[in-house]
Every structure is written in C-alpha cells, then in structure tokens.
C-alpha positions as CSV (number, residue, x, y, z in Angstrom):
1,M,-5.7,-99.8,10.0
2,A,-7.5,-99.5,13.1
3,M,-6.8,-96.2,15.2
4,K,-7.3,-96.1,19.1
5,R,-7.3,-92.9,21.2
6,V,-5.2,-92.3,24.0
7,S,-6.7,-91.0,27.2
8,P,-5.2,-87.5,28.5
9,V,-4.0,-89.5,31.3
10,D,-1.7,-91.7,29.0
11,A,-0.4,-88.7,25.9
12,A,1.0,-87.7,28.7
13,W,3.5,-90.0,29.2
14,L,4.0,-89.3,25.3
15,L,4.7,-85.4,25.8
16,I,7.1,-86.2,27.9
17,E,9.1,-88.8,26.5
18,N,13.0,-88.0,26.0
19,R,16.3,-89.6,26.1
20,D,17.0,-88.7,29.7
21,T,13.7,-89.1,31.5
22,P,12.6,-92.4,29.1
23,M,8.9,-93.0,29.9
24,H,8.8,-96.8,29.7
25,V,7.9,-99.8,33.0
26,G,9.5,-102.9,33.3
27,A,9.6,-106.4,35.1
28,L,12.9,-108.9,35.3
29,L,11.5,-113.0,35.6
30,E,13.8,-114.9,37.0
31,F,13.8,-118.2,36.4
32,T,15.2,-121.9,37.0
33,K,15.1,-124.4,33.6
34,P,12.8,-128.2,34.6
35,E,14.8,-130.7,35.5
36,G,16.3,-132.4,32.8
37,A,16.1,-129.7,30.2
38,E,17.5,-130.1,26.6
39,P,20.9,-127.7,26.1
40,D,18.4,-125.9,22.9
41,Y,16.3,-125.1,25.7
42,L,16.1,-121.3,25.8
43,G,16.7,-121.5,21.6
44,K,14.0,-123.2,21.4
45,Q,11.5,-120.9,23.4
46,L,13.0,-118.3,21.5
47,E,12.3,-119.2,18.4
48,R,8.8,-120.2,19.6
49,M,7.7,-117.3,20.6
50,R,9.3,-115.9,17.6
51,E,6.8,-117.1,15.2
52,E,3.8,-116.0,17.2
53,R,1.4,-113.6,14.7
54,R,-1.8,-113.6,17.1
55,I,-0.3,-110.2,18.7
56,P,-3.8,-107.9,20.3
57,R,-4.0,-105.0,21.5
58,P,-1.7,-103.1,23.7
59,W,1.2,-104.8,22.1
60,N,0.4,-104.0,18.5
61,L,-0.4,-100.5,18.8
62,R,2.7,-98.0,17.8
63,P,2.2,-93.6,18.2
64,V,0.8,-91.8,14.7
65,N,3.4,-89.6,13.5
66,A,2.5,-86.4,12.6
67,P,4.2,-83.3,11.2
68,L,6.6,-81.4,13.8
69,V,5.2,-83.3,16.8
70,G,6.4,-86.5,15.6
71,P,5.2,-89.6,18.3
72,R,3.3,-87.4,20.8
73,V,0.1,-86.8,19.0
74,P,-2.7,-88.7,21.7
75,L,-3.5,-91.1,18.5
76,M,-2.1,-95.0,18.5
77,R,-2.6,-97.2,15.5
78,E,-2.5,-101.0,15.1
79,D,0.2,-102.8,13.5
80,N,-0.4,-106.1,12.0
81,D,3.3,-106.7,10.5
82,I,5.4,-106.8,14.1
83,D,9.2,-107.5,13.1
84,L,9.5,-109.9,16.4
85,S,13.5,-110.4,15.3
86,Y,13.4,-106.9,16.4
87,H,10.9,-106.7,19.6
88,V,12.3,-110.3,21.4
89,R,16.2,-110.1,21.8
90,H,18.5,-112.7,22.8
91,L,21.1,-112.1,25.1
92,A,23.6,-113.7,27.6
93,L,25.3,-113.1,30.4
94,P,29.4,-113.1,31.0
95,Q,30.6,-115.5,33.6
96,P,30.1,-116.0,36.3
97,G,26.5,-114.5,36.2
98,G,25.2,-113.4,39.2
99,Q,23.0,-111.1,40.4
100,R,25.6,-108.4,40.0
101,E,26.5,-109.1,36.2
102,L,22.2,-109.0,36.1
103,G,21.7,-105.8,37.7
104,V,24.6,-104.7,35.1
105,L,22.7,-105.7,32.1
106,I,19.5,-104.9,33.0
107,S,20.2,-101.0,34.3
108,R,21.7,-100.7,30.4
109,L,19.1,-102.0,29.1
110,H,16.2,-99.5,31.0
111,S,18.2,-96.8,29.9
112,H,17.8,-97.1,26.5
113,Q,14.4,-95.3,25.2
114,L,11.8,-97.5,23.1
115,D,11.8,-96.8,19.4
116,M,8.7,-94.6,19.0
117,Y,8.2,-95.3,16.1
118,R,7.2,-98.9,16.6
119,P,5.4,-100.6,18.8
120,L,6.3,-99.6,22.5
121,W,7.3,-103.0,23.9
122,E,11.2,-104.9,24.2
123,M,11.3,-109.0,25.5
124,H,14.9,-109.6,26.0
125,L,15.6,-113.7,27.3
126,I,18.9,-113.9,29.0
127,E,20.9,-116.5,29.6
128,G,23.3,-118.1,31.6
129,L,22.1,-116.9,34.9
130,G,23.7,-119.2,37.6
131,E,24.1,-123.0,36.8
132,N,20.4,-123.8,35.4
133,G,18.9,-120.7,35.5
134,F,17.7,-117.5,32.6
135,A,15.9,-114.4,33.1
136,M,13.2,-112.6,31.3
137,Y,13.7,-108.3,30.6
138,M,10.5,-107.1,29.3
139,K,9.5,-102.9,29.2
140,I,6.7,-101.5,28.0
141,H,5.5,-97.6,27.5
142,H,4.0,-96.6,30.1
143,S,1.2,-94.8,28.0
144,L,0.1,-98.5,26.9
145,I,0.1,-100.0,30.5
146,D,0.2,-99.1,34.3
147,G,1.2,-101.5,37.3
148,V,-1.9,-102.7,37.5
149,S,-2.8,-103.9,33.7
150,G,0.7,-105.2,33.5
151,M,0.9,-107.2,36.3
152,R,-2.8,-108.9,35.2
153,L,-1.3,-109.3,31.8
154,L,1.7,-111.0,33.5
155,L,-0.5,-113.1,35.0
156,K,-2.3,-114.2,32.1
157,T,0.4,-115.9,30.4
158,L,1.8,-117.8,33.3
159,S,1.1,-120.7,34.7
160,T,0.7,-122.6,37.9
161,D,1.3,-125.9,36.5
162,P,4.9,-127.2,35.8
163,D,3.6,-129.9,33.6
164,G,1.5,-127.4,31.6
165,G,3.4,-127.3,28.4
166,D,4.8,-124.5,26.4
167,T,3.9,-120.9,28.2
168,P,2.0,-118.0,25.7
169,A,4.2,-115.5,24.6
170,F,3.5,-112.5,27.1
171,W,2.5,-110.0,23.8
172,T,-0.5,-112.5,22.6
173,I,-2.6,-112.0,25.7
174,G,-4.5,-108.4,25.2
175,E,-6.9,-106.8,26.7
176,G,-10.1,-108.3,27.3
177,S,-8.4,-111.9,27.5
178,R,-8.5,-114.5,30.0
179,P,-6.7,-117.2,31.5
180,E,-8.1,-120.8,32.0
181,K,-7.4,-120.7,35.6
182,P,-6.1,-116.9,36.8
183,P,-3.5,-117.9,39.8
184,E,-4.7,-116.4,42.8
185,V,-3.3,-112.8,43.7
186,A,-3.0,-111.8,47.4
187,E,-5.3,-109.0,49.0
188,P,-4.2,-105.7,48.7
189,D,-2.6,-104.5,51.7
190,D,-3.4,-100.7,53.1
191,S,-6.7,-100.7,50.8
192,G,-6.0,-101.2,47.5
193,E,-2.5,-99.2,48.1
194,S,-0.5,-98.8,45.1
195,L,1.0,-100.0,41.9
196,L,4.0,-99.6,39.2
197,G,4.0,-96.4,38.0
198,T,5.0,-92.9,39.1
199,A,3.0,-89.8,41.2
200,V,2.6,-87.8,38.3
201,G,0.6,-89.5,35.5
202,S,-3.3,-88.8,37.3
203,A,-2.6,-85.6,37.7
204,M,-1.2,-84.9,34.4
205,G,-3.9,-86.6,32.2
206,T,-6.3,-85.1,34.5
207,A,-4.8,-81.7,33.8
208,L,-4.9,-81.8,30.1
209,T,-8.7,-82.9,30.3
210,G,-8.9,-78.7,30.4
211,A,-12.2,-77.2,32.0
212,S,-14.8,-79.9,32.7
213,T,-12.4,-80.5,35.7
214,L,-12.4,-77.4,37.1
215,T,-15.3,-78.4,39.0
216,S,-14.3,-81.6,40.9
217,L,-10.9,-79.6,41.2
218,G,-12.6,-77.1,43.2
219,K,-14.6,-79.9,45.6
220,A,-11.3,-81.5,45.8
221,A,-9.9,-78.6,47.3
222,F,-12.0,-77.6,49.5
223,E,-12.4,-80.9,50.8
224,L,-8.5,-81.1,51.3
225,G,-9.0,-77.6,52.9
226,S,-11.3,-79.4,55.8
227,S,-9.6,-82.5,56.0
228,R,-7.0,-80.6,57.0
229,L,-8.2,-78.1,59.4
230,R,-9.7,-81.2,61.2
231,E,-6.5,-83.3,61.4
232,G,-3.7,-81.0,61.4
233,D,-0.9,-83.4,60.5
234,L,-1.2,-84.5,56.8
235,A,2.1,-84.8,55.1
236,I,2.4,-81.3,53.3
237,P,3.0,-81.1,49.5
238,Y,5.8,-79.2,47.9
239,G,7.2,-79.5,51.6
240,A,9.7,-81.8,50.9
241,P,13.4,-80.9,51.2
242,D,15.9,-80.3,49.1
243,S,17.9,-83.8,48.7
244,A,20.0,-85.6,46.0
245,L,16.9,-87.1,45.1
246,G,15.9,-83.9,43.2
247,G,17.2,-81.8,39.6
248,R,18.0,-82.8,36.2
249,L,18.3,-86.1,35.3
250,G,20.4,-87.6,32.9
251,G,19.4,-90.8,30.9
252,Q,21.2,-93.4,32.4
253,R,19.9,-95.8,35.2
254,R,20.9,-97.9,38.2
255,F,18.9,-101.1,39.1
256,A,18.6,-103.1,42.0
257,T,16.8,-105.5,43.9
258,Q,15.7,-107.5,47.5
259,Q,14.0,-110.3,47.9
260,Y,12.3,-110.6,52.1
261,D,10.4,-113.3,53.3
262,L,6.4,-112.1,53.1
263,E,5.4,-113.7,56.7
264,E,8.6,-112.4,58.0
265,L,7.5,-108.9,57.1
266,K,3.9,-109.1,58.3
267,A,5.1,-110.5,61.8
268,L,6.9,-107.5,61.9
269,A,3.5,-105.2,61.1
270,A,1.9,-107.5,63.4
271,A,4.1,-106.4,66.2
272,S,4.0,-102.9,65.5
273,G,0.2,-102.5,65.4
274,G,0.8,-101.6,61.6
275,T,0.3,-102.7,57.8
276,L,2.6,-104.5,55.5
277,N,3.0,-101.2,53.9
278,D,4.2,-99.3,56.8
279,I,7.0,-102.1,57.0
280,V,7.8,-101.3,53.6
281,L,7.7,-97.7,53.6
282,Y,10.0,-97.9,56.8
283,L,12.5,-100.3,55.5
284,S,13.2,-97.8,52.3
285,S,12.9,-94.6,54.8
286,S,15.5,-96.0,56.8
287,A,18.1,-97.1,53.8
288,L,17.8,-93.7,52.5
289,R,18.3,-92.0,55.7
290,R,21.3,-93.9,56.2
291,Y,22.7,-93.9,52.2
292,L,22.0,-90.0,52.2
293,K,23.9,-89.6,55.5
294,E,26.6,-91.3,53.8
295,H,27.0,-89.6,51.0
296,G,26.8,-86.2,53.2
297,F,23.6,-84.9,51.8
298,L,21.0,-85.8,55.0
299,P,18.4,-83.1,55.1
300,A,17.7,-81.8,58.6
301,R,13.7,-82.1,57.4
302,S,12.1,-85.2,56.7
303,L,11.5,-86.9,53.7
304,T,8.5,-87.5,52.1
305,A,7.4,-90.0,49.6
306,G,4.1,-90.2,47.2
307,V,2.2,-93.7,47.5
308,P,0.0,-94.7,44.5
309,V,-3.3,-95.8,45.4
310,S,-5.2,-97.3,42.6
311,L,-8.5,-96.2,41.4
312,R,-9.8,-99.3,39.7
313,E,-13.4,-100.5,40.6
314,A,-13.5,-104.1,41.4
315,G,-13.9,-106.0,37.6
316,D,-12.1,-103.2,35.9
317,E,-9.7,-104.8,32.8
318,S,-8.8,-101.7,31.2
319,T,-5.2,-100.7,30.5
320,G,-3.8,-97.8,31.2
321,T,-3.4,-95.6,34.1
322,S,-5.6,-94.9,36.8
323,I,-3.9,-93.8,40.2
324,A,-3.9,-91.6,42.6
325,I,-1.6,-90.1,45.0
326,V,-1.2,-89.8,49.2
327,V,1.7,-88.2,50.5
328,T,3.3,-89.3,53.5
329,E,6.5,-88.3,55.9
330,L,9.4,-91.1,55.9
331,A,10.3,-89.6,59.4
332,T,13.8,-89.8,57.9
333,N,14.3,-87.1,60.9
334,Y,13.9,-90.0,63.3
335,G,17.2,-92.0,65.0
336,D,15.5,-94.4,66.9
337,P,14.2,-97.1,64.4
338,R,10.6,-97.4,66.8
339,E,9.9,-93.6,66.6
340,R,10.5,-93.6,63.1
341,L,8.6,-96.2,62.6
342,E,5.9,-95.1,64.6
343,A,5.8,-91.5,62.6
344,I,6.0,-93.1,59.6
345,Q,3.0,-95.0,60.4
346,K,1.0,-92.1,62.2
347,S,1.6,-89.8,58.8
348,M,0.2,-92.7,56.4
349,S,-2.6,-93.3,57.9
350,E,-3.4,-89.8,58.2
351,A,-3.1,-89.8,54.2
352,K,-4.7,-92.6,53.5
353,S,-7.9,-91.4,56.5
354,H,-8.0,-87.5,54.0
355,V,-7.6,-89.9,50.9
356,N,-10.9,-92.1,51.4
357,S,-12.9,-88.8,53.2
358,L,-13.0,-87.7,49.8
359,S,-16.2,-88.1,47.3
360,P,-15.4,-90.1,44.2
361,S,-15.7,-87.5,41.8
362,A,-13.1,-85.7,44.0
363,K,-10.1,-88.3,44.3
364,E,-8.9,-87.9,40.9
365,S,-9.0,-84.3,41.2
366,Y,-7.0,-84.1,44.0
367,S,-3.9,-85.8,42.3
368,L,-4.1,-82.8,40.1
369,L,-4.5,-80.6,43.0
370,L,-1.3,-81.6,44.6
371,N,0.7,-82.3,41.8
372,A,-0.4,-79.3,39.3
373,P,2.9,-76.9,39.1
374,F,5.1,-80.2,39.3
375,I,3.2,-81.7,35.7
376,T,3.2,-77.7,34.7
377,S,7.1,-77.5,35.1
378,L,7.4,-81.1,33.7
379,L,5.9,-80.4,30.0
380,A,7.2,-76.8,29.6
381,G,10.6,-78.2,30.1
382,L,11.0,-77.1,33.6
383,G,11.5,-79.9,35.4
384,G,14.3,-80.6,37.9
385,Y,13.8,-76.8,38.6
386,A,10.3,-76.3,40.4
387,P,9.7,-77.3,43.5
388,V,8.5,-81.1,43.5
389,P,5.2,-82.4,45.2
390,F,7.4,-85.4,47.3
391,N,11.1,-87.0,47.4
392,V,10.6,-90.2,46.3
393,T,7.7,-92.0,45.5
394,I,7.3,-96.1,47.2
395,S,4.9,-98.5,46.0
396,N,3.5,-101.8,46.7
397,V,2.0,-104.1,44.5
398,P,0.0,-107.2,45.4
399,G,1.3,-110.3,43.4
400,P,0.0,-114.0,42.8
401,T,0.8,-115.9,46.2
402,E,1.6,-119.6,44.1
403,P,4.3,-120.1,42.7
404,L,4.1,-119.3,38.7
405,Y,6.0,-121.4,35.8
406,F,7.2,-120.8,32.4
407,S,7.2,-124.0,29.7
408,G,8.0,-125.6,32.8
409,S,10.7,-123.5,34.6
410,R,9.6,-122.1,38.0
411,L,9.7,-118.5,38.2
412,D,11.5,-117.4,41.3
413,R,11.8,-114.1,41.8
414,L,9.6,-111.2,40.0
415,S,11.2,-107.5,40.3
416,P,9.8,-104.3,39.1
417,I,11.4,-101.6,37.4
418,S,9.9,-98.1,37.3
419,L,10.2,-94.9,35.3
420,L,11.9,-91.3,36.4
421,P,10.7,-87.5,35.8
422,H,13.2,-84.9,36.4
423,G,13.0,-83.9,40.4
424,T,12.5,-87.9,41.6
425,A,16.0,-89.5,41.0
426,L,14.9,-92.7,42.6
427,N,11.7,-94.9,42.6
428,I,11.0,-98.1,44.9
429,T,8.8,-100.8,44.3
430,C,8.2,-104.3,45.5
431,V,5.7,-107.1,44.2
432,S,4.9,-109.8,46.5
433,Y,5.2,-113.2,45.2
434,A,4.3,-116.6,46.0
435,G,5.4,-115.9,49.8
436,T,8.6,-113.1,49.2
437,V,8.3,-109.2,48.5
438,N,10.7,-108.3,46.1
439,F,12.0,-104.8,45.8
440,G,12.8,-102.8,42.8
441,L,15.1,-100.1,43.1
442,T,15.4,-97.8,40.0
443,G,17.7,-94.7,40.4
444,A,19.1,-91.8,38.2
445,R,23.0,-93.1,37.6
446,D,24.3,-90.0,37.8
447,S,22.4,-88.3,40.9
448,L,22.8,-91.9,42.7
449,P,26.2,-93.4,42.8
450,H,26.7,-97.1,44.5
451,L,22.5,-97.6,44.5
452,Q,23.3,-101.1,45.5
453,R,24.3,-99.8,49.0
454,L,20.6,-99.1,49.4
455,A,19.3,-102.2,48.5
456,I,21.8,-103.7,51.0
457,Y,21.0,-101.0,53.7
458,M,17.7,-102.3,53.4
459,G,18.5,-105.9,54.6
460,E,20.5,-104.1,57.8
461,E,17.8,-102.4,58.9
462,L,15.7,-105.0,58.8
463,E,17.7,-107.3,61.0
464,I,17.3,-103.9,63.4
465,L,13.9,-103.0,63.3
466,K,13.8,-107.0,64.6
467,E,15.8,-106.5,67.5
468,A,14.1,-103.6,68.5
469,L,10.7,-105.3,68.2
470,F,11.0,-108.4,69.3
C-alpha cells in the first residue's frame, strides 16, 4: 500500500485526539429537491454514491497503527478496500423535521469520534427536512484537511447548473482534481482572513519541527516586540480573562446556526467605516456579552478572540493545515454598541498591521510564539488547566458567490462545524454563500447550556446595530 508522511502540523491533530476532544471538522449542507423529484430520489442518490470505487486522497487515507501508541504516528496509508456502507449513512429526522430537530441530530453526530482504524471521514444523508428538503452532514479529521482545502474540494463536486445531471460524490474528488467549471468564490475580506479550524494547529506543527525553527522563532519574537513598542495596543496573548469558555471539556457538543443577508452586513460595514470581518466579530462579541451576562459569567475585562489567517500562496492546491493566528479584543466590556464596534475595529486593525509587518519566514513562527504554552499543555494532557492565548476562535470563510446544486437539488445553506480543544469551549465560524452569510456555532455541551440563545442574540444584536448606524 502507498504511504504518506503526515506533516508535523497535521500530526498534531492526531496527538490530541481523544473522546473529550475529537479533532474532526464538518459541514452541514441543506438542500431543496428538484421540482418533480421522484419519491425514491434520495434512495437512488445514496445507491449511486455507494457504488463509487474511485476514491483518491485524502478520502482513502487511514492512520498507520503502531504498538503502544496506536494510530498516532505521523504516517497514513492508502486503503484500497473502503467499506462505503460504513462511511456513507442514511438517516431521517423525526417529524416535523425542522431546524430544531436537525440541530439536535447534528449535535449528536458531531460529538462522536471518527474510527481511527478506518479512513477518517463520514457522510450522513438526512431526509425529512421540511416538505421537500434534505441535508448532508460531512465530517473529516483535521489531520487530513483544513477549511480552505475542504471548501475547495466541496466546490469541485457541486455544480452551478441545476440541470447538470448526477453530481459526483464528495469522496471521488481529491488532491489535484479540477472541476470543468469552478464556481466563483468571493474575495476574502480583510486580506484573506481565515478558514475553518482553530488556533492551535499551525503552532503545534511548528513546535513539532524541533530546533530548526529556533532562528525564525527568535526573529518572530524580535519583530513582535518591536511592533509592540511601536503600536502599544496589540491584544495581549494569554491576557484572556477567566470565563465559562475555558476549562476542561466533555466530549458532547452543541451546534447552532444563523443566516444573514450578505449585502446587509456589507452595508453595516460600510456605514461603520470598517470591514465585513469587523461585523462578524461584533455580532459574535455582542451575543457573547449578552449570553455570559445572562448566566452571571461576564468578565470585567474584555474577552479576546483568535482569528485564523491563511498562509497559503495563490494557486496552492494542497490539503492539510496552513494557518496563522492573530489575537484581537472583542470589547465585551463596552455596553454601548458603537463604542464596542469601534474598539473591535481598532484592535483588529492593529493585529492585522502587526502580522502584515512580519517577514514571510516569521509569520508561521509567530503562531508558535503566541501558542507554545498552550500547545505544551495540550500535548502533556494539561489542557483546560493552563492559561489560554485567547477565549474563542472566530473564523470568516469566503465561499461561492452563486447558487450550487447537487444532482438538481439547490443548496440553500452551508454551515461550518468546527472542533474544540480543552480550554476553548466555543468556536464561531461563518461562510459566505450565494448572497448569504452562514454562521455555525460549535460549543461544548456541558460548558455552554442553551447554546441556541447565542444564535438568537446574534440576530437581535444585528437589529440593534442597524438602529445605531442608520
């Protein structure tokens, strides 16, 4: 069997995988069936997809197992005999089959670990969503894919043509594959900010590369110090206040979604003199402020966020993880909406200016500099007890600009689902799609009860901001 060496970045996800912190990411895709679809439409789609045998990397990779450590060595082997009846599953929602029932199901599915002795992915085809809808839930281990590469592979399978015939299964499109006509993807707001994933991945990988990083790490430390002397107001890593978002996590997850009109959010960004990403951070901050205040856990100091930044060069078609992190204030200590937004804009602007000022060789080491103590605690099994570099990860992923279809079914909503290491009980990721912005909130069930309220508060805070700016 062909073997593949796992990069230090991606090996880190295998090292911290356990029942309480499963290291897979996911996506929830909600569709409307084509007009006149036959009663057995979904059954035929499932049968067709399970017949596929052309399964390229990364979908055919499974961890190599070694004595004592099991599937935690930095090697993958290709599996040429994949049981698709295991990986591709058919489920149905209980009636009435609405968003609440779907959210409960996805929360449960995302809580379960992937089988580390098989290729590290699953797809669940879910029927019974409304009168004429269905959903697909995909999950794949973060050692195989990050948000940028995951979005790219997803776009290669879906079609812009509602009459384009049967759509290839996701797992038939792999590294280096190219669609006949790639869907257009929105230009990233804020200089290419962010992707699905969390703060620790890039830094962990850099840490595992050993002594060869010391020169670039030292240079990054020097440049960070120089920047702080020049600017003075950068958000301080490990300055995160204690909150309900920290501590040890249980393995169960909650998941909630929100969808907004993209042009409406862009209009708010323009009216405030900021960016779309500032509005994403504002909505997240304001909802968190209300949620924590309601539960009596609002810290006196501002919460901080880690915002992933892509390090990929233009045209980079690789899978795996390639991110750095900037730290920004969320201004949760500001009661006035305008003051909160202005504080977020200022902090984010200074964080971006700092990262952009770093030399290319220092950017990835910058993440190590920020996260090395956190990395060490996770690898040593002390995650949740040691300080964290920031309270929450917030990602904004540019997605397709035009409607997409799966075998004639229109994709109505694309919601990202992320992972949670100990010490960070919440991840907020949003994806733009066909004129909408789709938020996915992934939370630790035992740490954050009633997670759906966070999504509700986002919508209410959006209306408050509109009143303040217009």
